[in-house]
C-alpha positions in Angstrom: 47.9 -42.5 6.8 44.9 -42.4 4.6 44.4 -40.0 1.8 41.9 -37.1 2.3 39.1 -36.8 -0.2 37.0 -33.8 -0.9 33.2 -34.0 -0.7 32.9 -32.1 -3.9 33.8 -33.1 -7.4 34.4 -31.1 -10.5 31.4 -32.7 -12.2 29.1 -31.4 -9.5 30.5 -27.9 -9.5 27.9 -25.3 -10.4 24.9 -27.5 -10.1 22.3 -26.7 -7.5 21.6 -29.5 -5.0 18.4 -27.8 -3.7 15.1 -28.1 -5.6 14.1 -24.9 -7.3 11.5 -22.9 -5.4 8.1 -22.8 -6.9 7.2 -19.2 -6.1 10.0 -16.6 -5.7 7.6 -13.6 -5.7 7.9 -11.6 -2.5 4.3 -10.7 -1.9 1.7 -13.3 -1.0 -2.1 -13.3 -1.0 -2.2 -11.6 2.5 0.0 -8.8 1.2 -2.4 -8.1 -1.7 -5.4 -8.2 0.6 -3.9 -5.6 2.9 -2.8 -3.5 -0.1 -6.4 -3.4 -1.3 -7.7 -2.5 2.1 -5.2 0.3 2.3 -6.1 1.5 -1.2 -9.8 1.5 -0.2 -9.1 3.7 2.9 -7.1 6.2 0.7 -9.9 6.3 -1.9 -12.6 6.8 0.7 -10.5 9.5 2.3 -10.2 11.5 -0.9 -13.9 11.0 -1.7 -14.8 12.4 1.8 -12.6 15.5 1.0 -14.6 16.3 -2.2 -17.3 18.9 -2.2 -18.1 22.4 -3.2 -15.3 25.0 -3.0 -15.4 28.1 -0.9 -17.2 30.3 -3.6 -19.7 27.8 -5.0 -23.4 28.2 -4.3 -25.7 25.5 -5.8 -22.9 24.3 -8.1 -22.2 27.8 -9.6 -19.3 30.1 -8.9 -20.4 33.2 -7.0 -17.5 35.6 -5.9 -19.9 37.4 -3.5 -20.7 34.4 -1.3 -18.7 32.2 1.1 -19.3 28.5 1.7 -18.3 27.5 5.3 -18.7 23.9 4.3 -15.0 23.7 3.4 -14.2 23.8 7.1 -16.5 20.9 8.1 -15.2 18.1 10.4 -15.6 15.6 7.5 -13.2 17.5 5.2 -10.7 18.8 7.8 -10.4 15.8 10.3 -12.0 12.6 9.1 -10.9 12.5 5.5 -7.2 13.2 6.1 -7.3 10.6 8.9 -8.6 8.0 6.5 -5.9 8.8 4.0 -3.1 8.6 6.6 -4.5 5.3 7.9 -4.6 4.0 4.3 -0.9 4.8 3.8 0.0 3.2 7.1 -1.8 0.0 6.0 0.0 0.2 2.7 3.4 0.3 4.5 2.3 -2.6 6.7 1.3 -4.6 3.6 4.6 -4.0 1.9 6.7 -4.9 4.9 4.6 -7.9 6.0 6.4 -11.2 5.4 4.6 -14.3 3.9 
């Protein structure tokens, strides 16, 4: 019978036979593009929410008046929708593989 030999030797122990990877960073260019798009949606959403508060008339506080502008469709529906869409895009950008 012939003697069995191992494929590995002590001299090769601990050395990596594979070539080192050039880029070990998880996020690629597409991830960053989607992150910026999501961030833009979030910023636009918060900008759409801005405006005068309930007791402001012509930029000055007036406790005797009421501004119904705080209940506009833009501030109640559209702006929060933009923010939520932005966060969904951010989650997609983080979970997307290269």
